[in-house]
C-alpha positions as CSV (number, residue, x, y, z in Angstrom):
1,M,76.1,105.9,113.4
2,A,78.4,104.4,116.0
3,R,79.3,100.8,115.7
4,T,79.3,98.4,118.6
5,K,82.4,96.4,119.7
6,A,80.9,93.3,118.2
7,Q,80.3,95.0,114.8
8,K,83.9,96.3,114.8
9,Q,85.2,92.9,115.7
10,E,83.2,91.4,112.8
11,I,84.6,94.0,110.4
12,L,88.1,93.4,111.7
13,E,87.8,89.7,111.1
14,K,86.5,90.3,107.6
15,L,89.4,92.7,106.9
16,K,91.9,90.1,108.2
17,T,90.4,87.5,105.9
18,L,90.5,89.8,102.9
19,V,94.1,91.0,103.6
20,G,95.3,87.4,104.2
21,G,93.8,86.1,100.9
22,A,94.8,89.0,98.6
23,K,97.9,88.9,96.5
24,S,97.9,92.7,96.2
25,L,96.1,95.6,98.0
26,V,95.6,99.1,96.8
27,F,94.8,101.9,99.3
28,V,92.3,104.3,97.8
29,N,91.4,107.8,99.0
30,M,87.9,108.4,97.6
31,H,87.1,111.9,99.0
32,G,83.9,113.4,97.6
33,L,83.0,110.4,95.5
34,K,79.4,110.4,94.5
35,V,77.2,107.4,95.1
36,A,76.7,106.8,91.4
37,D,80.4,106.9,90.7
38,A,81.1,104.6,93.7
39,N,78.6,102.1,92.4
40,A,80.2,102.3,88.9
41,L,83.6,101.8,90.5
42,R,82.5,98.7,92.4
43,R,80.7,97.2,89.3
44,K,83.8,97.7,87.1
45,L,86.2,96.3,89.8
46,K,83.9,93.3,90.4
47,S,83.8,92.5,86.6
48,E,87.6,92.4,86.6
49,G,87.8,90.1,89.6
50,V,88.8,92.8,92.1
51,G,87.0,93.4,95.4
52,F,86.5,96.8,97.1
53,F,85.9,97.2,100.8
54,V,85.4,100.4,102.8
55,A,86.3,100.4,106.5
56,K,87.6,102.7,109.1
57,K,91.3,103.4,108.9
58,T,92.0,102.3,112.4
59,L,90.4,98.8,111.8
60,T,92.3,98.5,108.5
61,A,95.6,99.4,110.2
62,K,94.9,96.7,112.9
63,A,94.2,94.1,110.2
64,L,97.4,95.1,108.3
65,D,99.5,95.0,111.5
66,G,98.6,91.4,111.8
67,Q,100.4,90.7,108.5
68,K,104.2,90.7,108.3
69,Y,104.7,93.1,105.4
70,A,108.1,94.6,104.7
71,G,108.6,98.4,104.6
72,T,106.5,101.1,106.2
73,M,102.8,101.5,105.8
74,P,101.8,104.6,103.8
75,A,99.5,107.1,105.6
76,L,95.9,106.2,105.2
77,V,94.2,109.6,104.5
78,G,90.7,110.8,103.8
79,E,87.8,108.5,103.1
80,F,89.5,105.2,102.7
81,G,88.8,102.2,100.6
82,L,90.7,99.0,100.0
83,A,90.9,97.3,96.5
84,Y,92.1,93.7,96.6
85,G,92.4,90.7,94.4
86,V,94.2,87.5,93.5
87,D,95.6,89.0,90.3
88,Q,98.6,91.1,91.5
89,V,98.2,94.0,89.0
90,A,94.5,94.2,88.4
91,P,93.5,96.1,91.5
92,A,96.0,98.9,90.9
93,R,95.3,99.0,87.1
94,E,91.5,99.2,87.5
95,V,91.6,101.8,90.3
96,Y,94.0,103.8,88.2
97,E,91.5,103.8,85.3
98,F,88.9,105.4,87.6
99,Q,91.5,107.8,88.9
100,K,92.1,109.1,85.4
101,K,88.3,109.8,85.0
102,L,87.7,111.2,88.4
103,K,90.9,113.0,89.2
104,E,89.7,114.8,92.3
105,Q,87.6,112.0,93.8
106,V,89.6,108.8,93.5
107,N,93.4,108.6,94.3
108,I,95.7,105.8,94.9
109,V,97.7,106.5,98.1
110,G,99.7,103.3,98.4
111,G,99.3,99.6,98.7
112,V,100.8,96.2,99.2
113,F,102.5,94.3,96.4
114,E,104.5,91.0,96.8
115,N,104.2,91.2,100.7
116,K,105.8,94.7,100.7
117,Y,104.3,98.1,101.4
118,M,104.4,100.3,98.4
119,S,104.3,104.1,98.1
120,K,101.9,106.0,95.9
121,E,104.5,106.3,93.1
122,E,105.3,102.6,93.2
123,M,101.7,101.6,93.0
124,M,101.2,104.0,90.1
125,S,104.0,102.4,88.2
126,I,102.4,99.0,88.9
127,A,99.1,100.3,87.7
128,L,100.6,101.2,84.3
129,I,101.4,97.5,83.5
130,P,99.1,96.3,80.7
131,P,96.9,93.2,81.2
132,L,98.3,89.8,80.6
133,K,96.6,89.3,77.3
134,T,98.1,92.5,76.0
135,L,101.5,91.5,77.2
136,Q,101.2,88.2,75.5
137,G,100.2,89.9,72.2
138,M,103.1,92.3,72.5
139,F,105.5,89.3,73.0
140,V,104.1,87.4,70.0
141,N,104.5,90.6,67.9
142,L,108.1,90.9,69.1
143,I,108.9,87.4,68.1
144,N,107.0,87.7,64.8
145,S,108.6,90.9,63.7
146,P,112.0,89.5,62.6
147,I,110.3,86.6,60.8
148,Q,107.9,89.0,59.0
149,G,110.9,91.2,58.0
150,F,112.7,88.2,56.6
151,V,109.7,87.1,54.6
152,M,109.2,90.5,53.2
153,A,112.9,90.6,52.2
154,L,112.6,87.2,50.5
155,D,109.5,88.4,48.7
156,Q,111.4,91.4,47.4
157,I,114.3,89.2,46.3
158,S,112.0,86.9,44.5
159,K,110.3,89.8,42.7
160,K,113.6,91.2,41.7
161,G,114.9,87.8,40.6
162,T,111.9,87.3,38.2
163,V,112.2,90.7,36.7
164,T,115.9,90.5,35.9
165,A,115.9,87.0,34.6
């Protein structure tokens, strides 16, 4: 169904608002995605604080042209969706989780990260960054590891000292 100029203008304004307020954007090709899978994708993204918007590529390109991003915009191919959020890594990570499940239907084609256009490969590397809580746990474990080794060594020394004495 064709949209009127007023409807297109309204969509363009919404896109400009979304793009302006997002810290990162992920461009998603969702060719052949079933309605049930699309609804599951939206629910999962929403639960993680990530929005998902589907619009015409021409309107999206106009909204992105209004922003001053460095680099060149990747080609927007196929049926196009835009994942966005205030967390810089969450949109890419959550879309990537669906991409692993639905290989043929959901694909990351690029995005915007730190006010710079990113290629597919760059966005995929960003998607592999673990969540903040996991990174914090890994850091605590890293700090705790030498202390734990030291305590275990002292324990062995104390056991050895009591046996030989």
